[in-house]
C-alpha positions as CSV (number, residue, x, y, z in Angstrom):
1,M,-236.5,-103.9,86.6
2,T,-235.9,-107.1,84.6
3,T,-233.1,-109.4,85.7
4,I,-231.2,-111.7,83.3
5,T,-229.2,-114.2,85.2
6,L,-226.4,-116.0,83.3
7,I,-225.3,-119.2,85.0
8,D,-222.0,-120.3,83.6
9,K,-218.5,-121.4,84.5
10,P,-215.0,-120.2,83.5
11,G,-213.6,-121.6,80.3
12,C,-217.0,-122.5,78.9
13,H,-217.2,-121.5,75.2
14,L,-221.0,-121.6,74.9
15,C,-221.1,-119.4,78.0
16,D,-218.9,-116.8,76.3
17,V,-221.2,-117.0,73.2
18,A,-224.3,-116.5,75.4
19,E,-222.7,-113.5,77.1
20,G,-222.1,-112.0,73.6
21,V,-225.7,-112.6,72.6
22,I,-226.9,-110.9,75.8
23,D,-224.7,-107.9,75.1
24,Q,-225.9,-107.7,71.5
25,V,-229.6,-107.9,72.4
26,L,-229.2,-105.2,75.1
27,A,-227.5,-102.9,72.6
28,D,-230.4,-103.5,70.1
29,L,-233.3,-102.9,72.6
30,P,-235.3,-99.7,72.2
31,A,-234.2,-96.6,74.1
32,G,-235.0,-96.9,77.8
33,V,-235.7,-100.7,77.9
34,A,-232.0,-101.7,78.2
35,E,-231.6,-99.4,81.2
36,R,-234.2,-101.4,83.0
37,V,-232.4,-104.7,82.6
38,E,-229.8,-105.9,85.1
39,V,-227.4,-108.7,84.1
40,V,-226.2,-111.0,86.9
41,H,-223.5,-113.6,86.5
42,K,-223.4,-116.7,88.6
43,S,-220.9,-119.5,88.4
44,I,-221.7,-123.2,89.0
45,E,-218.1,-123.5,90.3
46,T,-218.8,-121.3,93.4
47,D,-222.3,-122.4,94.2
48,P,-223.0,-126.1,95.0
49,E,-226.8,-125.7,94.6
50,L,-226.4,-124.2,91.1
51,Y,-223.9,-126.9,90.2
52,A,-226.3,-129.6,91.3
53,Q,-229.2,-128.1,89.3
54,W,-227.5,-126.9,86.1
55,W,-224.0,-128.5,85.6
56,E,-225.0,-130.3,82.4
57,K,-227.1,-127.5,80.9
58,I,-224.8,-124.4,81.1
59,P,-225.0,-121.8,80.0
60,V,-228.4,-121.2,81.5
61,V,-230.2,-117.9,81.1
62,L,-233.0,-117.0,83.5
63,I,-235.2,-114.0,83.1
64,D,-236.6,-112.8,86.5
65,D,-235.6,-116.2,87.9
66,R,-237.5,-118.2,85.3
67,L,-235.7,-120.5,82.8
68,H,-235.4,-118.8,79.4
69,A,-232.8,-121.0,77.7
70,H,-229.9,-123.4,78.2
71,W,-227.1,-124.5,76.0
72,R,-227.8,-122.1,73.2
73,L,-229.3,-118.6,73.4
74,A,-231.3,-117.2,70.4
75,A,-231.0,-113.4,70.1
76,D,-234.5,-112.9,68.6
77,R,-236.2,-115.0,71.3
78,L,-234.3,-113.2,74.1
79,H,-235.1,-109.8,72.5
80,D,-238.8,-110.5,72.5
81,A,-238.8,-112.0,76.0
82,L,-237.1,-108.8,77.4
83,L,-239.6,-106.6,75.6
84,D,-242.4,-108.7,77.1
85,A,-240.9,-108.6,80.6
86,D,-240.5,-104.8,80.3
87,A,-244.0,-104.3,79.2
88,A,-245.3,-106.4,82.1
89,A,-243.2,-104.4,84.5
90,T,-244.2,-101.0,83.1
91,P,-247.8,-101.5,81.9
92,D,-248.3,-97.8,81.1
93,A,-245.4,-97.9,78.6
94,A,-246.2,-98.0,74.9
95,P,-245.6,-101.5,73.3
96,A,-242.0,-101.6,72.3
97,K,-242.4,-104.5,69.7
98,A,-244.0,-102.3,67.1
99,G,-241.8,-102.1,64.0
100,R,-239.7,-105.1,64.7
């Protein structure tokens, strides 16, 4: 299972855009891959540690707790990173990047 964590706050326009990019990328992933991705939302408004670490960089996107992007999220880069994470988690699976 791959986890995308979106760190945001209410009323953040870029956060809304990032959420849309995540939704788009999940819809475009090959069959089976999207089902192995969990999306978690965390707000800097309710977590003082997240606020201290990320307040000036939101939205922040982590993949399996590692920084993937902040401020702006590129769909093609997220797509490829999720395929790579899925391939690493399921080494017996055929490469999903073929044909992209």
